[in-house]
C-alpha positions, 0 to 999 in steps of 0.5 A: 930343115923345117921344124917339126913343132913351134913352141911359142911362149905366151906373154910378150910373144903372142900377147902384149902383156909384159909391160902391163904386168911389170908396171904392176909388179914394180908398184908392188915391190916398190910398196914393199920398200924396194924402188923399182920401175917397170923396165927393171921389173922386166929385167929381173923377173921376166919369163919366171913363175910368180912362185919364183918371183916371190922368192926373189922379192923376199930376198930384195926386200928382206920380207917374208911374203904371204903364201898366197902372194903369187895368187894376189898378183895374178888377181891384179893382173887378171883385173888389168887384162879385163881392159883388153889385151892385144895380140903381138903385131904380126904373130897371126901372120906367122901362124897363117904361114905355119898353117900353110906349111902344115907345121904344128905349133903350141904354147909353153908358158910360165903362166897358169892356164887361167891367165893364158885363156884370158889374155889369148881369149881377149886377143882373139888367138885362143881359138887357134891354140885351144888344146895346145896350151902347156903351163909350168903349173903342170911341171916340177920346175919353171923356166929356166928349167926345161920342163914345160918345153919338154912337156909340150914336145912330148905331148905333141909327139915330137923329139925335142931336137926337132922343135924350136921355141919362140921366147922373149926372156932370158930364163925362156931362152935358157930353158929352151936350150936346156931342152935341147931346142933352138930358141928364137929370141924376140927383142922388140921391147927396149927393156929386153936384155939382148946381150944376155939372150944372145949369150944364153943361145938365142937367135935374135929378131926384132919383128915377127915378120922376120920369124918365118924366114928364120924358122925355115932357114936356120933350124 
């Protein structure tokens, strides 16, 4: 069955930002007294909102962080993105195939709209996705809660059971499954937890070139 709607996560699925932002996060957490590497940051925090990351960092470091700490991190990330953000290799060809088959697609992200517009704009993908961006900032709960994916499906006009999600994090896969959607887990990054994504219900794939075949044979 062909999916009625494909929902892409943003960071790490559409744009190559995960490693960049997790190096920044690891440095911040290390400065707070809990030594951490970029890959460790990815494994702990990937796919979550910065508000939920703040709570996790407070537990790890036994510190109370400023209320605006998430916004401070966002500013650091946006400065890093000014040097340029690349699209994930092969994702434009996936969109080309979806366009050819007349299958609509959109974005469901934990990131705020400002961040998405900066990264997608830098990568050249924004013109294809403007007006089809959905953020957890509009939801009561972020991933692993299903809210952002349910918002995307409702706004785009499709039942959740007819939607599929493309994710690269355990919280993202869990959110998709909680929404009643199939989840395809992009696992090209060596830091990703493949086993955990599989246990969460994700269908694993390593290269974007594999995705069209998976979408139209396993959904």
